[in-house]
PDB file of N, CA, C and O in Angstrom:
ATOM      1  N   MET A   1      14.450   3.104  -3.754  1.00  0.00           N
ATOM      2  CA  MET A   1      13.424   3.785  -2.985  1.00  0.00           C
ATOM      3  C   MET A   1      12.305   4.205  -3.920  1.00  0.00           C
ATOM      4  O   MET A   1      12.550   4.509  -5.088  1.00  0.00           O
ATOM      5  N   PHE A   2      11.109   4.225  -3.427  1.00  0.00           N
ATOM      6  CA  PHE A   2       9.964   4.593  -4.236  1.00  0.00           C
ATOM      7  C   PHE A   2       9.382   5.917  -3.750  1.00  0.00           C
ATOM      8  O   PHE A   2       9.578   6.314  -2.601  1.00  0.00           O
ATOM      9  N   LYS A   3       8.660   6.596  -4.653  1.00  0.00           N
ATOM     10  CA  LYS A   3       8.047   7.871  -4.318  1.00  0.00           C
ATOM     11  C   LYS A   3       6.644   7.631  -3.776  1.00  0.00           C
ATOM     12  O   LYS A   3       5.839   6.935  -4.396  1.00  0.00           O
ATOM     13  N   GLN A   4       6.359   8.209  -2.621  1.00  0.00           N
ATOM     14  CA  GLN A   4       5.084   8.013  -1.942  1.00  0.00           C
ATOM     15  C   GLN A   4       3.894   8.451  -2.793  1.00  0.00           C
ATOM     16  O   GLN A   4       2.899   7.733  -2.886  1.00  0.00           O
ATOM     17  N   THR A   5       3.993   9.623  -3.412  1.00  0.00           N
ATOM     18  CA  THR A   5       2.870  10.138  -4.180  1.00  0.00           C
ATOM     19  C   THR A   5       2.607   9.294  -5.419  1.00  0.00           C
ATOM     20  O   THR A   5       1.452   9.100  -5.799  1.00  0.00           O
ATOM     21  N   LYS A   6       3.651   8.794  -6.049  1.00  0.00           N
ATOM     22  CA  LYS A   6       3.486   7.953  -7.235  1.00  0.00           C
ATOM     23  C   LYS A   6       2.813   6.625  -6.867  1.00  0.00           C
ATOM     24  O   LYS A   6       1.917   6.166  -7.575  1.00  0.00           O
ATOM     25  N   VAL A   7       3.237   6.018  -5.778  1.00  0.00           N
ATOM     26  CA  VAL A   7       2.642   4.760  -5.328  1.00  0.00           C
ATOM     27  C   VAL A   7       1.181   4.981  -4.941  1.00  0.00           C
ATOM     28  O   VAL A   7       0.327   4.167  -5.293  1.00  0.00           O
ATOM     29  N   SER A   8       0.877   6.058  -4.230  1.00  0.00           N
ATOM     30  CA  SER A   8      -0.501   6.365  -3.845  1.00  0.00           C
ATOM     31  C   SER A   8      -1.381   6.532  -5.070  1.00  0.00           C
ATOM     32  O   SER A   8      -2.508   6.038  -5.102  1.00  0.00           O
ATOM     33  N   SER A   9      -0.877   7.217  -6.068  1.00  0.00           N
ATOM     34  CA  SER A   9      -1.614   7.420  -7.312  1.00  0.00           C
ATOM     35  C   SER A   9      -1.870   6.094  -8.025  1.00  0.00           C
ATOM     36  O   SER A   9      -2.972   5.856  -8.520  1.00  0.00           O
ATOM     37  N   GLU A  10      -0.867   5.241  -8.077  1.00  0.00           N
ATOM     38  CA  GLU A  10      -1.014   3.937  -8.724  1.00  0.00           C
ATOM     39  C   GLU A  10      -2.017   3.050  -7.976  1.00  0.00           C
ATOM     40  O   GLU A  10      -2.756   2.290  -8.602  1.00  0.00           O
ATOM     41  N   ILE A  11      -2.044   3.143  -6.658  1.00  0.00           N
ATOM     42  CA  ILE A  11      -2.997   2.377  -5.860  1.00  0.00           C
ATOM     43  C   ILE A  11      -4.419   2.813  -6.192  1.00  0.00           C
ATOM     44  O   ILE A  11      -5.308   1.977  -6.354  1.00  0.00           O
ATOM     45  N   LYS A  12      -4.629   4.111  -6.291  1.00  0.00           N
ATOM     46  CA  LYS A  12      -5.963   4.632  -6.554  1.00  0.00           C
ATOM     47  C   LYS A  12      -6.496   4.263  -7.930  1.00  0.00           C
ATOM     48  O   LYS A  12      -7.701   4.068  -8.089  1.00  0.00           O
ATOM     49  N   LYS A  13      -5.616   4.163  -8.935  1.00  0.00           N
ATOM     50  CA  LYS A  13      -6.104   3.903 -10.290  1.00  0.00           C
ATOM     51  C   LYS A  13      -5.930   2.455 -10.760  1.00  0.00           C
ATOM     52  O   LYS A  13      -6.353   2.119 -11.866  1.00  0.00           O
ATOM     53  N   SER A  14      -5.329   1.610  -9.958  1.00  0.00           N
ATOM     54  CA  SER A  14      -5.106   0.218 -10.343  1.00  0.00           C
ATOM     55  C   SER A  14      -6.403  -0.589 -10.299  1.00  0.00           C
ATOM     56  O   SER A  14      -7.218  -0.418  -9.393  1.00  0.00           O
ATOM     57  N   ASN A  15      -6.588  -1.468 -11.283  1.00  0.00           N
ATOM     58  CA  ASN A  15      -7.775  -2.319 -11.333  1.00  0.00           C
ATOM     59  C   ASN A  15      -7.687  -3.468 -10.340  1.00  0.00           C
ATOM     60  O   ASN A  15      -8.684  -3.817  -9.708  1.00  0.00           O
ATOM     61  N   SER A  16      -6.516  -4.054 -10.198  1.00  0.00           N
ATOM     62  CA  SER A  16      -6.357  -5.163  -9.256  1.00  0.00           C
ATOM     63  C   SER A  16      -5.189  -4.865  -8.329  1.00  0.00           C
ATOM     64  O   SER A  16      -4.052  -4.685  -8.764  1.00  0.00           O
ATOM     65  N   ILE A  17      -5.499  -4.818  -7.058  1.00  0.00           N
ATOM     66  CA  ILE A  17      -4.484  -4.539  -6.052  1.00  0.00           C
ATOM     67  C   ILE A  17      -4.705  -5.474  -4.872  1.00  0.00           C
ATOM     68  O   ILE A  17      -5.843  -5.772  -4.508  1.00  0.00           O
ATOM     69  N   TYR A  18      -3.620  -5.928  -4.284  1.00  0.00           N
ATOM     70  CA  TYR A  18      -3.662  -6.853  -3.165  1.00  0.00           C
ATOM     71  C   TYR A  18      -2.820  -6.289  -2.035  1.00  0.00           C
ATOM     72  O   TYR A  18      -1.777  -5.678  -2.265  1.00  0.00           O
ATOM     73  N   TRP A  19      -3.284  -6.500  -0.816  1.00  0.00           N
ATOM     74  CA  TRP A  19      -2.584  -5.998   0.357  1.00  0.00           C
ATOM     75  C   TRP A  19      -2.557  -7.124   1.380  1.00  0.00           C
ATOM     76  O   TRP A  19      -3.600  -7.618   1.808  1.00  0.00           O
ATOM     77  N   TYR A  20      -1.355  -7.520   1.763  1.00  0.00           N
ATOM     78  CA  TYR A  20      -1.157  -8.606   2.715  1.00  0.00           C
ATOM     79  C   TYR A  20      -0.304  -8.082   3.853  1.00  0.00           C
ATOM     80  O   TYR A  20       0.704  -7.416   3.619  1.00  0.00           O
ATOM     81  N   ARG A  21      -0.694  -8.375   5.078  1.00  0.00           N
ATOM     82  CA  ARG A  21       0.039  -7.877   6.241  1.00  0.00           C
ATOM     83  C   ARG A  21       0.446  -9.037   7.135  1.00  0.00           C
ATOM     84  O   ARG A  21      -0.373  -9.892   7.475  1.00  0.00           O
ATOM     85  N   THR A  22       1.734  -9.058   7.517  1.00  0.00           N
ATOM     86  CA  THR A  22       2.230  -9.974   8.537  1.00  0.00           C
ATOM     87  C   THR A  22       2.593  -9.131   9.745  1.00  0.00           C
ATOM     88  O   THR A  22       2.159  -7.982   9.831  1.00  0.00           O
ATOM     89  N   ASN A  23       3.361  -9.646  10.668  1.00  0.00           N
ATOM     90  CA  ASN A  23       3.663  -8.945  11.924  1.00  0.00           C
ATOM     91  C   ASN A  23       4.060  -7.485  11.732  1.00  0.00           C
ATOM     92  O   ASN A  23       3.327  -6.594  12.161  1.00  0.00           O
ATOM     93  N   ASP A  24       5.181  -7.222  11.112  1.00  0.00           N
ATOM     94  CA  ASP A  24       5.645  -5.846  10.909  1.00  0.00           C
ATOM     95  C   ASP A  24       5.913  -5.541   9.442  1.00  0.00           C
ATOM     96  O   ASP A  24       6.610  -4.575   9.130  1.00  0.00           O
ATOM     97  N   THR A  25       5.379  -6.337   8.551  1.00  0.00           N
ATOM     98  CA  THR A  25       5.643  -6.156   7.132  1.00  0.00           C
ATOM     99  C   THR A  25       4.340  -6.131   6.355  1.00  0.00           C
ATOM    100  O   THR A  25       3.466  -6.977   6.546  1.00  0.00           O
ATOM    101  N   ASP A  26       4.227  -5.146   5.477  1.00  0.00           N
ATOM    102  CA  ASP A  26       3.080  -5.046   4.585  1.00  0.00           C
ATOM    103  C   ASP A  26       3.559  -5.325   3.172  1.00  0.00           C
ATOM    104  O   ASP A  26       4.626  -4.866   2.762  1.00  0.00           O
ATOM    105  N   TYR A  27       2.763  -6.078   2.435  1.00  0.00           N
ATOM    106  CA  TYR A  27       3.036  -6.353   1.031  1.00  0.00           C
ATOM    107  C   TYR A  27       1.895  -5.765   0.222  1.00  0.00           C
ATOM    108  O   TYR A  27       0.734  -6.099   0.456  1.00  0.00           O
ATOM    109  N   VAL A  28       2.207  -4.899  -0.719  1.00  0.00           N
ATOM    110  CA  VAL A  28       1.224  -4.305  -1.603  1.00  0.00           C
ATOM    111  C   VAL A  28       1.595  -4.744  -3.008  1.00  0.00           C
ATOM    112  O   VAL A  28       2.718  -4.518  -3.460  1.00  0.00           O
ATOM    113  N   LEU A  29       0.641  -5.379  -3.706  1.00  0.00           N
ATOM    114  CA  LEU A  29       0.916  -5.956  -5.019  1.00  0.00           C
ATOM    115  C   LEU A  29      -0.095  -5.480  -6.049  1.00  0.00           C
ATOM    116  O   LEU A  29      -1.268  -5.280  -5.735  1.00  0.00           O
ATOM    117  N   THR A  30       0.362  -5.303  -7.267  1.00  0.00           N
ATOM    118  CA  THR A  30      -0.511  -5.141  -8.427  1.00  0.00           C
ATOM    119  C   THR A  30      -0.038  -6.163  -9.448  1.00  0.00           C
ATOM    120  O   THR A  30       0.775  -7.033  -9.138  1.00  0.00           O
ATOM    121  N   ASN A  31      -0.542  -6.054 -10.645  1.00  0.00           N
ATOM    122  CA  ASN A  31      -0.097  -6.968 -11.698  1.00  0.00           C
ATOM    123  C   ASN A  31       1.325  -6.653 -12.160  1.00  0.00           C
ATOM    124  O   ASN A  31       1.952  -7.477 -12.825  1.00  0.00           O
ATOM    125  N   TYR A  32       1.838  -5.475 -11.816  1.00  0.00           N
ATOM    126  CA  TYR A  32       3.132  -5.039 -12.333  1.00  0.00           C
ATOM    127  C   TYR A  32       4.216  -4.866 -11.287  1.00  0.00           C
ATOM    128  O   TYR A  32       5.396  -4.938 -11.629  1.00  0.00           O
ATOM    129  N   TRP A  33       3.876  -4.644 -10.048  1.00  0.00           N
ATOM    130  CA  TRP A  33       4.889  -4.391  -9.030  1.00  0.00           C
ATOM    131  C   TRP A  33       4.454  -4.932  -7.675  1.00  0.00           C
ATOM    132  O   TRP A  33       3.286  -5.242  -7.442  1.00  0.00           O
ATOM    133  N   ILE A  34       5.452  -5.033  -6.786  1.00  0.00           N
ATOM    134  CA  ILE A  34       5.214  -5.439  -5.397  1.00  0.00           C
ATOM    135  C   ILE A  34       6.093  -4.563  -4.504  1.00  0.00           C
ATOM    136  O   ILE A  34       7.245  -4.277  -4.831  1.00  0.00           O
ATOM    137  N   ILE A  35       5.540  -4.153  -3.394  1.00  0.00           N
ATOM    138  CA  ILE A  35       6.282  -3.352  -2.415  1.00  0.00           C
ATOM    139  C   ILE A  35       6.223  -4.089  -1.081  1.00  0.00           C
ATOM    140  O   ILE A  35       5.157  -4.514  -0.635  1.00  0.00           O
ATOM    141  N   LYS A  36       7.369  -4.231  -0.464  1.00  0.00           N
ATOM    142  CA  LYS A  36       7.477  -4.806   0.874  1.00  0.00           C
ATOM    143  C   LYS A  36       7.940  -3.680   1.789  1.00  0.00           C
ATOM    144  O   LYS A  36       9.047  -3.166   1.629  1.00  0.00           O
ATOM    145  N   THR A  37       7.101  -3.292   2.746  1.00  0.00           N
ATOM    146  CA  THR A  37       7.418  -2.164   3.604  1.00  0.00           C
ATOM    147  C   THR A  37       6.673  -2.280   4.929  1.00  0.00           C
ATOM    148  O   THR A  37       5.886  -3.206   5.124  1.00  0.00           O
ATOM    149  N   ASP A  38       6.916  -1.360   5.820  1.00  0.00           N
ATOM    150  CA  ASP A  38       6.189  -1.260   7.090  1.00  0.00           C
ATOM    151  C   ASP A  38       5.329  -0.003   7.027  1.00  0.00           C
ATOM    152  O   ASP A  38       5.847   1.109   7.131  1.00  0.00           O
ATOM    153  N   LEU A  39       4.036  -0.169   6.860  1.00  0.00           N
ATOM    154  CA  LEU A  39       3.138   0.971   6.720  1.00  0.00           C
ATOM    155  C   LEU A  39       2.831   1.642   8.055  1.00  0.00           C
ATOM    156  O   LEU A  39       2.115   2.643   8.089  1.00  0.00           O
ATOM    157  N   LYS A  40       3.358   1.110   9.149  1.00  0.00           N
ATOM    158  CA  LYS A  40       3.180   1.745  10.449  1.00  0.00           C
ATOM    159  C   LYS A  40       4.117   2.941  10.616  1.00  0.00           C
ATOM    160  O   LYS A  40       3.917   3.769  11.504  1.00  0.00           O
ATOM    161  N   LYS A  41       5.131   3.029   9.771  1.00  0.00           N
ATOM    162  CA  LYS A  41       6.079   4.142   9.834  1.00  0.00           C
ATOM    163  C   LYS A  41       5.436   5.406   9.280  1.00  0.00           C
ATOM    164  O   LYS A  41       4.636   5.350   8.346  1.00  0.00           O
ATOM    165  N   SER A  42       5.788   6.527   9.855  1.00  0.00           N
ATOM    166  CA  SER A  42       5.149   7.793   9.466  1.00  0.00           C
ATOM    167  C   SER A  42       5.455   8.201   8.026  1.00  0.00           C
ATOM    168  O   SER A  42       4.644   8.886   7.402  1.00  0.00           O
ATOM    169  N   GLU A  43       6.597   7.800   7.487  1.00  0.00           N
ATOM    170  CA  GLU A  43       6.929   8.186   6.110  1.00  0.00           C
ATOM    171  C   GLU A  43       6.071   7.459   5.065  1.00  0.00           C
ATOM    172  O   GLU A  43       6.077   7.834   3.893  1.00  0.00           O
ATOM    173  N   ASN A  44       5.345   6.438   5.477  1.00  0.00           N
ATOM    174  CA  ASN A  44       4.490   5.680   4.560  1.00  0.00           C
ATOM    175  C   ASN A  44       3.008   6.001   4.723  1.00  0.00           C
ATOM    176  O   ASN A  44       2.167   5.226   4.267  1.00  0.00           O
ATOM    177  N   ARG A  45       2.667   7.109   5.354  1.00  0.00           N
ATOM    178  CA  ARG A  45       1.272   7.452   5.640  1.00  0.00           C
ATOM    179  C   ARG A  45       0.444   7.664   4.382  1.00  0.00           C
ATOM    180  O   ARG A  45      -0.730   7.295   4.357  1.00  0.00           O
ATOM    181  N   LYS A  46       1.020   8.245   3.341  1.00  0.00           N
ATOM    182  CA  LYS A  46       0.265   8.467   2.105  1.00  0.00           C
ATOM    183  C   LYS A  46      -0.180   7.144   1.491  1.00  0.00           C
ATOM    184  O   LYS A  46      -1.305   7.023   1.005  1.00  0.00           O
ATOM    185  N   ILE A  47       0.699   6.165   1.516  1.00  0.00           N
ATOM    186  CA  ILE A  47       0.361   4.847   0.964  1.00  0.00           C
ATOM    187  C   ILE A  47      -0.706   4.188   1.818  1.00  0.00           C
ATOM    188  O   ILE A  47      -1.661   3.624   1.284  1.00  0.00           O
ATOM    189  N   LEU A  48      -0.561   4.248   3.138  1.00  0.00           N
ATOM    190  CA  LEU A  48      -1.547   3.665   4.035  1.00  0.00           C
ATOM    191  C   LEU A  48      -2.917   4.310   3.842  1.00  0.00           C
ATOM    192  O   LEU A  48      -3.931   3.613   3.811  1.00  0.00           O
ATOM    193  N   CYS A  49      -2.953   5.626   3.712  1.00  0.00           N
ATOM    194  CA  CYS A  49      -4.224   6.329   3.499  1.00  0.00           C
ATOM    195  C   CYS A  49      -4.874   5.902   2.187  1.00  0.00           C
ATOM    196  O   CYS A  49      -6.087   5.696   2.136  1.00  0.00           O
ATOM    197  N   ALA A  50      -4.087   5.767   1.137  1.00  0.00           N
ATOM    198  CA  ALA A  50      -4.625   5.338  -0.158  1.00  0.00           C
ATOM    199  C   ALA A  50      -5.184   3.916  -0.071  1.00  0.00           C
ATOM    200  O   ALA A  50      -6.220   3.623  -0.668  1.00  0.00           O
ATOM    201  N   LEU A  51      -4.518   3.045   0.653  1.00  0.00           N
ATOM    202  CA  LEU A  51      -4.989   1.669   0.804  1.00  0.00           C
ATOM    203  C   LEU A  51      -6.267   1.592   1.637  1.00  0.00           C
ATOM    204  O   LEU A  51      -7.191   0.858   1.288  1.00  0.00           O
ATOM    205  N   VAL A  52      -6.322   2.336   2.719  1.00  0.00           N
ATOM    206  CA  VAL A  52      -7.522   2.331   3.553  1.00  0.00           C
ATOM    207  C   VAL A  52      -8.690   2.929   2.779  1.00  0.00           C
ATOM    208  O   VAL A  52      -9.818   2.449   2.890  1.00  0.00           O
ATOM    209  N   GLU A  53      -8.432   3.959   2.006  1.00  0.00           N
ATOM    210  CA  GLU A  53      -9.475   4.549   1.160  1.00  0.00           C
ATOM    211  C   GLU A  53      -9.990   3.524   0.144  1.00  0.00           C
ATOM    212  O   GLU A  53     -11.187   3.461  -0.137  1.00  0.00           O
ATOM    213  N   ARG A  54      -9.092   2.745  -0.385  1.00  0.00           N
ATOM    214  CA  ARG A  54      -9.460   1.738  -1.406  1.00  0.00           C
ATOM    215  C   ARG A  54     -10.181   0.527  -0.798  1.00  0.00           C
ATOM    216  O   ARG A  54     -11.201   0.082  -1.325  1.00  0.00           O
ATOM    217  N   PHE A  55      -9.649  -0.004   0.312  1.00  0.00           N
ATOM    218  CA  PHE A  55     -10.189  -1.218   0.912  1.00  0.00           C
ATOM    219  C   PHE A  55     -11.216  -0.962   2.007  1.00  0.00           C
ATOM    220  O   PHE A  55     -12.061  -1.817   2.272  1.00  0.00           O
ATOM    221  N   GLY A  56     -11.154   0.194   2.643  1.00  0.00           N
ATOM    222  CA  GLY A  56     -12.107   0.507   3.707  1.00  0.00           C
ATOM    223  C   GLY A  56     -11.707   0.006   5.081  1.00  0.00           C
ATOM    224  O   GLY A  56     -12.412   0.262   6.057  1.00  0.00           O
ATOM    225  N   LEU A  57     -10.578  -0.710   5.179  1.00  0.00           N
ATOM    226  CA  LEU A  57     -10.114  -1.224   6.474  1.00  0.00           C
ATOM    227  C   LEU A  57      -8.647  -1.605   6.376  1.00  0.00           C
ATOM    228  O   LEU A  57      -8.066  -1.647   5.292  1.00  0.00           O
ATOM    229  N   ILE A  58      -8.068  -1.878   7.523  1.00  0.00           N
ATOM    230  CA  ILE A  58      -6.681  -2.351   7.596  1.00  0.00           C
ATOM    231  C   ILE A  58      -6.737  -3.839   7.893  1.00  0.00           C
ATOM    232  O   ILE A  58      -7.361  -4.240   8.877  1.00  0.00           O
ATOM    233  N   PRO A  59      -6.099  -4.679   7.067  1.00  0.00           N
ATOM    234  CA  PRO A  59      -6.159  -6.121   7.315  1.00  0.00           C
ATOM    235  C   PRO A  59      -5.467  -6.487   8.627  1.00  0.00           C
ATOM    236  O   PRO A  59      -4.513  -5.831   9.047  1.00  0.00           O
ATOM    237  N   GLY A  60      -5.958  -7.530   9.254  1.00  0.00           N
ATOM    238  CA  GLY A  60      -5.439  -7.963  10.543  1.00  0.00           C
ATOM    239  C   GLY A  60      -4.286  -8.872  10.476  1.00  0.00           C
ATOM    240  O   GLY A  60      -3.774  -9.296  11.512  1.00  0.00           O
TER     241      GLY A  60
END
């Protein structure tokens, strides 16, 4: 399990970050790690907020 605040912090300071979304699965990647999760769940709101802040939108 990963810590929400740590992942959010890493998203904000990472130079290269990628976000890919399929039906119910989100993939968040950097040069060092990858997370496969469902960002629609309420426990992942901090990560979703950090990604929307970084990208400005939610991928379709």
